[in-house]
C-alpha positions in Angstrom: 48.3 25.3 53.8 48.6 23.6 50.7 49.8 25.4 47.6 49.8 23.8 43.5 52.3 25.4 40.6 53.2 23.3 37.4 56.0 24.3 35.0 59.4 26.2 36.4 61.4 25.8 33.8 64.2 26.8 36.3 67.1 27.3 33.4 65.3 27.0 30.9 66.8 29.7 28.8 64.1 30.3 26.0 62.9 33.6 25.3 59.0 31.8 24.4 59.4 30.9 28.3 60.2 33.6 30.2 59.2 36.6 28.3 55.2 35.7 28.6 55.8 35.1 32.0 56.8 38.9 32.5 60.4 38.7 32.6 63.6 39.8 30.6 65.2 36.7 31.2 66.0 32.7 32.7 68.0 34.6 35.7 65.4 37.3 36.3 62.4 34.6 35.9 64.0 32.0 38.1 64.6 34.5 41.1 61.4 35.9 41.3 60.2 32.3 41.3 62.1 31.5 44.4 61.3 35.0 46.1 57.9 35.2 45.5 57.1 31.3 46.7 59.3 31.8 49.7 57.6 34.8 50.5 53.8 33.3 49.9 54.8 29.3 51.4 56.6 28.6 54.4 58.4 25.0 55.7 55.7 24.5 56.9 53.4 24.3 53.9 53.0 22.0 51.2 53.8 22.5 47.7 52.8 20.4 44.7 54.2 21.2 41.6 52.6 19.6 38.3 55.6 18.8 36.6 58.1 21.1 34.4 61.0 21.5 37.4 63.3 22.1 35.7 65.6 22.4 32.0 69.4 22.5 30.5 71.7 23.5 33.6 70.8 20.9 36.2 73.4 21.6 39.2 71.2 25.5 39.0 67.8 24.3 38.9 68.5 21.8 41.8 70.3 24.2 43.6 67.0 26.6 43.0 65.0 23.8 43.5 66.7 23.2 46.9 65.9 27.2 47.9 61.8 26.7 47.9 60.0 26.7 50.9 57.6 23.9 52.2 57.5 20.2 51.9 57.5 19.6 48.3 55.7 16.8 46.2 56.4 15.9 42.2 54.1 15.3 39.3 56.7 14.1 36.8 56.4 16.3 33.8 57.5 16.0 29.7 61.0 17.5 30.7 61.2 15.4 33.9 64.0 13.1 32.3 64.9 9.8 34.3 68.5 11.8 35.2 66.5 14.6 36.7 64.4 12.3 38.8 66.8 10.7 40.2 68.3 13.5 40.5 65.3 15.4 42.5 65.1 12.0 44.6 67.8 13.0 46.3 66.5 16.2 47.3 65.6 17.2 51.1 62.0 17.9 51.8 61.0 16.2 48.1 58.8 13.5 47.1 58.1 12.3 43.6 54.3 11.2 43.4 54.7 9.4 39.9 52.9 11.0 36.9 49.8 11.8 38.4 48.3 11.0 41.7 44.7 11.6 43.5 44.3 14.3 46.1 41.9 13.9 48.6 41.3 17.9 50.2 38.0 18.0 52.9 35.1 16.8 50.5 36.8 17.5 47.3 38.8 15.0 45.1 41.5 15.6 42.7 43.1 14.5 40.1 46.9 15.7 39.8 48.5 15.7 36.6 50.7 17.6 34.4 48.6 17.0 30.9 45.1 18.8 31.0 43.0 15.2 31.8 39.3 14.8 31.4 38.2 13.4 34.6 34.6 14.5 34.8 31.9 17.2 33.6 29.2 19.4 35.2 25.6 18.5 34.7 22.7 20.6 36.1 22.3 19.2 39.8 25.5 18.2 40.3 27.6 18.7 43.2 31.4 19.5 42.8 32.0 17.5 46.0 31.0 14.3 44.0 33.1 14.8 41.2 36.7 14.5 40.4 38.6 17.8 39.5 41.8 18.1 37.3 44.6 20.0 38.6 47.4 20.2 35.4 50.0 22.3 33.3 52.2 21.8 30.7 50.3 24.4 28.4 51.1 27.3 29.4 48.0 29.2 29.2 47.1 32.2 30.9 43.5 31.3 31.6 43.3 29.1 34.2 40.1 27.5 33.1 41.2 27.0 29.4 40.1 23.6 29.3 36.9 24.4 31.4 34.2 23.1 27.5 36.4 19.4 28.0 35.9 19.2 31.4 36.6 19.9 35.1 40.4 21.1 34.7 42.0 23.8 36.5 45.3 24.9 35.3 48.0 25.9 37.9 50.9 27.0 36.0 52.5 30.6 37.1 51.5 32.5 34.0 47.2 31.8 35.5 48.4 32.9 38.4 50.6 36.0 38.1 53.6 33.9 39.1 52.4 32.7 42.1 51.7 29.0 43.6 47.9 29.1 44.1 46.6 27.6 47.6 44.0 24.7 47.2 41.4 27.2 48.7 41.7 29.5 46.0 41.1 26.8 43.5 38.2 25.9 45.5 36.8 29.6 45.5 37.9 29.5 41.7 36.2 26.4 40.6 33.1 27.0 43.2 32.3 31.0 41.5 32.3 29.5 38.4 29.9 26.9 38.5 28.3 27.9 41.1 28.3 25.1 42.5 29.7 23.4 46.4 
């Protein structure tokens, strides 16, 4: 199975990050993210994290990162500094994909980025399979379709999905459900 999330913000001790996610502290948030992800994702699964893995305590952040299940792919975000990228490269089951990447799943094509990026729009008669869908994070929105007026943009932040990673099949189902186009 393939999953997506973004903006884990491990060790980011700011209320504006953990508060809206329903937590009273960064430690509570960090533990819940790890527990929830590991309950959903197996070690055989793939997880794409679209930026902003951690802030501040990188030793603890790397410890939390390494405790996550699955083969992990990283799209870099605005908080992923050169120093952190060097640390990520040393982690087991982790591959850095860069600032953005294309991803193909069945007949669907995706553009993975930390930032919302206008890739395509839907017009009457279009088929979703002929479009490039942006999966992103960064804005900490609670509405996975908050940028749909700008293009085929779908948010995977924890805030959009009850602090859970979302499967590629659920993403496709969400998008086809709102566009009524397969």
